[in-house]
N, C-alpha and C positions, 0 to 999 in steps of 0.2 A: 646511620651514620651522618654527620652533618655534612651538608653538600656546598662546596665552596669552588665548585667548578667554573673556571672562566675570570675568577677573580684575581687579582693582585695584590699583594701584601708585603708590608716593610715591618721586620722584627728587629727594635733596636736592641743591643747587647743581646744578639741572638747565638753566639758561639757557646753559650753554657747555661745551666740550670734550667730555670722556667723559660727562659727564651730559647733555648735550644729545644726543648720539649714542645714549645708552641710551634716553632718554626715546621718540626717534624709533623706535628697533627695539621697544621693547614695545607702544608705540602701533601700530607696522605689525604685530605678531605678534598682536594684537587686546585688547590689555590697555586698561582705562581709566587714564588718567595724570594725576598731579597733580605738578607742578614746585615747586621751592621755590627761591628766592635772595635775596640780601641788596640788589640793585640792581633796584629798580622798573621802570626803564626797559629795561634788560637781559631782564627777567624777561617783562615784557609781551610784547616783541619776540619771545622765543623761543616763548612760549605762543602767539601768531598763527601763527607759522611751522609750528609742529608741530601744532597743533590740539589742544593739551591745556589743561588748568586749570593755574592758577597760585595760589601763595600766596606773598607776602612775608614771608622769616623767615630771620634770620642765625642759623646754626647754633651760633655762640658765645653768643648772647642766650638764656637759658633761659627767660625771659617769652616771647619770641617762639615758642620750642617748645611751650610751654604752650598757646599761641593756635592752633598748627599741631595740636596733638593735639585740641583742642575742635572745631577745623573739621573735621578728618576724621572725628571721632565723629559730628557733625551731618548732615554734607554727603555724606561718601563713604559711609559704613558699614564693615563689616569689611575691613582691608586684607591682602591675599594676598601682596604683594611689597614689600618696603622697602630701596631701594638708598641707603645711607647714602654719599654719594658727596662732598659739599662738603668742602674742604679747601684748604689753602694752603702755599706754598714759599717759604722763605726762606733763602738761602745766607748763611753767615757762618763764619769759624774760632771756635773755643771762645772764645777770649780777645777777642773782640770783639762776641760777642752780646749783646744786651742784655736786661735784665730784660722789657722792653717787648715786643721780638721772641719771647722765650722764651713767654711769657703769650698772645700773638697765636696763635701756633703750636699751642701745647697746647690754648688753648681752643677752637678749630674743630675741630682734627684727632681730639683724643681727648675732651675735657672735652664738648665739643658732640655728638660722635657718641655718647658713654655716653649723655647724657641724651636724646638723641633716641631711642634704642633704647628707654630704660627709661619714657618718656613716652608712646611710643606703643604700648607693650606689652598696655595693655587694648584696644586698637583692632586689634590683630593677629588675624585669624582663625587658629584652631587647624589646623596644617598649612601656616602662611606660610611664606615665604622671605625670610631678611634677607640680604643681601649688603652687606658693608664695602668699599669701596676703600682698600686700603693700597697697599704698595709694596714692590718689592724692597729699596729703602734701608732698610728694617727689619732687613737681613743685611749689607748690602754695606759697611758702613763707610767709604762715600764721604768725602773730606774736605770739609768746610764743611757737613755736613748733620748735624751732632750731634742738635739737638733735632728736627729733622723726621724722621731715621729713628728716633728715640726715640719719638717721637707714633704713628708708624706699628707700631712692634714693641708699643706698648701695646694699639694697635689689634687687633693679631692674638693678643694674649693674650685680650682680651675676647671675640674671634671664639669662642676655644677654650673658654672659660668658660661663654658665652651658649650654645653649642650644647649643651654638658651640661645647664644648667639648664633650657632650654626644650624639651629633647627629650621630656618627658612630656605637652607639649601638641603635639607633631609638628611643631614650628616648626623649620626648619633654618637654621642660621647659617654663612655662609660668609666668607671673605676672597679679593678678588683682588688679586693683586700685579704691578701692572704695571711693566715697566722703562721704557726711553725711550719715549714717545709724544710725537707731533707736535701739540701743543697750545699753547694762550695762556699756560700757567701758568709756564713760564719766563719770559715777557714782563714777568709780575707779581712777578719774584722780587727786583727791585731792582738787578741787574746790568745794567752797561751793553751796547747791542745787540752791540758787537765781542767784548765777553767772553762772551756768551751764543753768538754763532757760532763762537767758538775752542773752548768747552767741547762745544757741538753735534759740530763735527768730531772731536774728539779722541774724544768718548763712542761717535761711530759706529763707529771702527774696532776699539772693543773686543767690539761685538757680533757674535757669531757669523753671525749673517744678515745682516750688514752694511747694516742700515737701522734707522730707528726705525719703530716700531709705528704704528697709526692709531686714533684712537679708535672707529671703527666695529667694529675687529677685538675691543677690549675691549666693546664694547657686546654682541657676539654671544655673548662667555663669560657675561657676567650674564644675558642672556635665558635661556641655557642652563640656568644656576643657578636661574634663577627659576620654572623650568618643571618639571612632573611627571616628565619625562625624566631630572631630577637627584633624584629622590627618595628616593635612598639615600647622598646625599652631604651631609654635615655636619660642620662643625667643620674643613674643608679649608682650605688657602692654597695657592692655583693660582697660579703663575708664568705670566704672559704677556710674556716679554720678549726673545725673539727669541734665547733661550739666553744671556742676560748672565750669568746666575746660575751658569752653568758655569764661567764665568771660566776659561778654559784658560790653562795656562802657556805651551803653544806653540800656534801657529796657523798 
């Protein structure tokens, strides 16, 4: 089992899905964990279930991120693990996607992630581990995901640059690229339930392992990257997608 005893972690968007599963995994591995989220009721419920602390912060709100950094500095002390997980998914063809949708996706998935890293840098301990939750959509060119995919491609680019810039402090920065994972994010996409079911069924047939992943599997990978066992891994983008990115022509 991954040992994170004595380490302090922040998980953004930790009240549901992959963030929730990861907060649970990190806590079970010995870390002191703080989760963030923008829905106070959901955050309080998750905090109580997980036995971790919580701080209300919308990743798209830079003032809220400033407050999070201040809280971390005074209440948590040096941070060993930063999992920038908060994100949104919205599907629409290029010709229909509005400026409002564009801004909402980029403000959380990239701009918010960038400034979360920037504002928490002074609180990160030398030798800390930063993990960005990205997606294989950064590369797949899947229809109706132009802006979502672009936001994740930008996040992966940030990962590589940050890994170089922060190496002198021994801070490792990596990205995790999940493929299809069974979480509630698709339910928040704005698609009707029947469209989501049709999409999920078609997608599952394209996965070489013929199933969706689960949040706990992603959480285990994040915990490994957060640990000293991954001490020589930085600037990496690791796919966890059941082989989806292989995209075989024949199967």
